[in-house]
N, C-alpha and C positions, 0 to 999 in steps of 0.2 A: 802541475798536479790538479786534479779535479776533485772537488769535495762532493761526496755522494751521501745522501740520506735515504735510508730504507725505513719506512714508517710502519710500525706495528699498531694496528687499531683493533677495536672490537665493534664492528658494525652490528646493527640490530635489524633483523629482517623486517621489512615493511616501514622502517622509520627513515624515509628518504630525506626529509628535512633535517633531522638530527644527524644522520650519517654525513650529509654534505657539510653541515656546520662544523662537525668535529674534524672532518678531513681537511676542510679549508683552514681551520685553526692550525692543524698540524703542518700544512704546507707553508703557511705564513711564518710559523715558528722555525721551520727548517731553513727557509730563505733568509730569515733574520740571522740565523746561525751561520750563514755563509754557504749554504748548500747550492750547488750548481746543477745537480741532478737529484730529483726527488722521486722515489718510487713508492706507491701506495698499494694496498692489497687488492686481490681479486674481488670483484663485485663490491667495491667500497661503498658505492652509493645505495645499493639495494639490500645488502645482506645476502645470505647464501641459501639457507635451508628452506626452500619453498615447499608448499604443500600441493599446489596446483599450477598448471601452466598459466592460468588466468592471473594468479598472484604475481608470477614473474613478469607477465606482460604489463600489469598495472604499474610496475616500478621501472619499466624500461624507458630509456632516453634515446633520442636521436643525436647524432654527432653535432648537430647545430643547435641543440638545446641550450637554453640560457644557463643551465647548471654547469656545463662544460665551459661556457664563456667565463663563469666566475672562477673556475680553476685557472684558466688562462690569465685572468687579471691578477690572481694571487701569485702566479709563477714569477712575476718580475723578471729578473735576469736569468732565471733557472729554466730547465726543461723538466716537465712533470709527466709521469706515467701513472694513470689512474684506471682501475678496473671498474666497469659498469655493465649493467644489463642493457643491451642495445636493441631498440626497436628498429626492425628492418622492413622490407617490403612485405605487404600482406600481414599475416599474423605471426611471422617469424620473429623470434627473439634469439639473440646471440650473446654468449658470454664474451665480452669484448674488453679491450684496453685501449685508451686513447693516449697518444704521445702529443703533448701540447706545450706551447710556450706563450709568451706575451702576444705573439701574432695570431694565436688561435690553435685549432687542432691541426697538427702536422700529419698525423697518420692514425688510422684505427686498425687494430688487429682483432680478428675474430678467432676465438679458440678453436683449433682444429680437432684436438684429441680430447673428447669429452669424457669426464670421469663418472662412472657409475650412474647415479640418479640424475646427473645433469642431462642425460639423454632424454629424460622425460620433459624437460623444460626448455631446452635450447636446441637450435639448429647448429650443426658444426660449420666452422668457417671452411673456405675452399681456396685460400690464398696463402702464399708463403709468408713467413714473418718479415715485417718491414725492417729495413736498416736505414735510419734517418741520419743524415749529416746535420749535426748541430754545432754550435760554436764551442761546445764542450767535448765533442768527439762524435763518433758514429755509434748510435744507440739502436740496438735491435730489441724487439719486443716479442715475447710469447707469454703464455699463461699456464702456471701450475703444472698439470699433468703433461703438457707439451714437452716439458724439459726431460721427461723420462724416455723420450724417443731420440736416441743419439743421431739418427738421420736428420732430425728436425733442427737440433742445435748445431749440427755441422753445417746445415744450410745457412744459418745465421752467421757462422764464422766465415764461410766462403763468401758471404755477402759483404764482408768487411767490418762486422760489428766489433767495436772496441769494448763495449759494455753490453751485456744482455740484461735487460730489465725484465723481471719476472714477478708480476703480481701473483700471489698464491693464496689459497686457503687449504692448508694441509691438515686433514683430520688427524687427531692424535692416535697414534698406534703404539704398539709395544716397542721399546728400545732397550737393549741390554745395558746393564749398568756400565757407566764409563764410556758409552758410545754416543755419537751424535745421531740425531734422527736420520733415518734412511734418506729422506729427501735432501737433507743438508749434505750428506755424503755424495749424493748424485750431483749436486751443484759443484762440489769440490772437484770431483772427477771430470765433470764436463768442462770446467774452467781449465783444468790442467791439460786435458787432451786436445783442446782447441786453442790454448794460449789466448783466452778471452775472459775478461773480468765479468762477474755475474753479481747482480743485486736482486735478492729475493725478499719481497715484502710480504710477510705472512700476517695472519690475524691471530687474535687471542680471545680467551673467554669461552663461554658455552652458549650455543644458539640452538634452541629447540632440542635439547639433550645431546647435541653434537659438540664434543670438545675439540679444541684446536691445538696444534703443536706449539704455536708461538715460536716458530723457528726462524724468524727474520735474520738473514745472514748476508754479508757482503764478502765475496771471495775475489782475490786478485787474480791476475792472469797466470800466475804460477801455481794456482790451486791452494793458496794459503788463505785461511780465514782471517779477514781484516777487521771484522766487527760483527757482533751479534747483540741481540736485545735480551733474550731470556723471557721469563713469565711476565705477563702484564703488558700494558701499552707502553710505548717508548719508541725511540729512534736509534738505529744503528748508524754510526758515522764512520766514514773512511775517506782518506785523501789518497787517491790512486793516480798513477801515471797511466792514463788510458792508452796513450800511444805505444806503451809497452806491448799491448795486445797485437800490434802490427808486426812484431818481430816473431816469426814462427820458428826460428832456429832454436832447437833445444841443445844442440852441440854443433861442432864444426860441420859435421856431415849429416846432421839430422834436421829436417824441416817438416814440421807436423802436418802441413798441408801439401807441400811439394813431394813428400814421400808416399803419398797415397797411391793406390793401384786401382783406379776406377775400372780399368779393363777387366779386372777380376771380380768386380762387385755386382755383376749382373743379377745374381740370385736375389739381391736385396729388392729388386723391382718386381719379382715374381709374385 
């Protein structure tokens, strides 16, 4: 079993030092609690609701920044996924997530599917989600709105991901009484149709009038919710058998990946 911690925080836009301090405290607490995989929210270090591209750029980090070195040091025996604004070549800034462990940054993913106003501040990524072999399992990474594109999550499953780590910032939207937020329902369906565990680390609070869903959720490979946080800051904990994600058989004659018909899926590429 692998102990997973999805951490729900309330980053403050512009407060790089404070955001980093609170996130590092959360990582250290999760590792002390036995976490082997820790997932933090989208844009943990910078906050989200920017007013200008220059503001986003002023909070952007490079993957070799000492801030990410501090996350690697805090990881100890765990693997950590943290969202950050990434400074790239020229003036480009990407909405990125780093997968790191005590050895340093193992992979950086740049969000491909930008949501709404993000297009004002970020350049989209142009690479598929990484799937990294760790001592805790194969971990794939994507960010928030990426998960709403089934072609993209299927790519991670085909890449062998046991766990999909998804830093998110889900703006609060209407949810019918008794229903889970739509984004959580998407995570459940995605996990089930790919037989792949998913850990979504959302944020909480209000930032520059934007309210957040606080929907941090861990879903097992069968599509069952294993842990949630609810309102406020906190951590969702789940002990999952990540290798169960490698068995794609849903019944004796049903294989969720083997039964695909790529020969008929051509219109998806049009």
